[in-house]
N, C-alpha and C positions, 0 to 999 in steps of 0.2 A: 515689544521689542524695547520701547522707551523704559518700560518698566523694570526690564530684567537690566538695563544700563544703570538706572538709577539704584537699584539693590547693590550692583556689582561696587558703584561709587560709594555707597553708604559702607559697604562692608571694607572698601580700601581705607576710606576717610574717617570713618566713625562719626559721619555728619549725616543726622537725618533730614529729610528735605520737608518744607512746610508743603501745604495744598497750592498756595501761592507760587511757589519755587517750582513745583512738578510742573504746574500748568504753562510757566514761562517756558520751561525745558520744552515742553510738547509742540508749544506754539512756535518757538525758535526752530525745533525739527522740521515742523510742517512747510515754514517758510524755506527752510534750507533746500527740503525734498521738492518742493515745488520748482525751484530755482534749477533745479539739477536732475529732472526727470528723465533724459534720455541722453546725459552725457556720456554714458558706456554702453548703456543697454542696446542691444542690437536683437531684430526679430532672426530667428533661426532660418535657414535656407528654404524657401518655399511655403512657408506660413502664410504669407498674404495672397499668394496665388492659390493654395489650398483653400483657405477661408471664403474668397471670392466664390470659388468653385462651390462650394457647398451653399452659399447664400443664393447662388444663382440657380442651383436644383431646388431652390424653396426649403432648404434644411432652416430650422430656428436655432441661431445660434447666442450664446449668453457666456459672460465671464463670471467667473467665483474666485475671487482673490481674498487675500488677508492684508493686500496693500492698504492703505489708509483710503477711505471711501472718495473722500475729495479728489484723490489724485487719479483714480481709476479712469475715467474719461480721458482728461488731459495725456497721459500717458498713451493709450489705445489711439488718441487722435494724432500725436507724433508720431506712430508710425503709420498713420493714414489708414486704419482700419476700425475705428470707433462706429461708424456708419454701418458695419457689418452686423452689428450686436443688438438684438431685441432687448436685452436686459445688461446692465454691468452693475454687479453687488460686490461691495467691498468690506474690508473689514467691522465698520461699523452699520451697514445696512441692517443686520438681522442680528436678534440674540446672539445667535450661536456662528462660530465660522469653524473653517475646515481645521481639522478633518471631520468635524461633525457633519452629520448628513442633511441638518436641516436647510441648508442653503439649496441644496440640490430638490429637497422634497418642496420647498418654496416654488422653485422654477417648475417643477411639474405640475404643480396646481395651477399655477398662472397661466401654462400654456397647454394645459389639460392634457397631460401625457402621463404614462405610468414610466417607475423607475426603469422598469425592463426596456423601455423604449428611449432610453437616453444614452449618450455616447459621453463619458466623462474623461477628458485628458488632462494628465495633470504634468 
């Protein structure tokens, strides 16, 4: 997302960004993102209750998101649901990200299940 924004800025301004400038932009984004994790976001109705019911019935729950990895747990914690998940994967957790199936195969291996035993909701 940041790379696309910087590419757009380059097209608009003709300015190439140095590696140091790109890192500075990424860090500023991460600080701003962390400060505003859940200012607007809300869980859909019945999501928390559904997750709690599945966990109570001994289903293994995991999150796979392209959200920056360091923000995944804080977002889930802000909604009071982080304790329900056995694994939380963000955009930098593994070499491949959604929609690549790699993260799901990783979770299958970690939890000893076959892909046909997994329900993936996006």
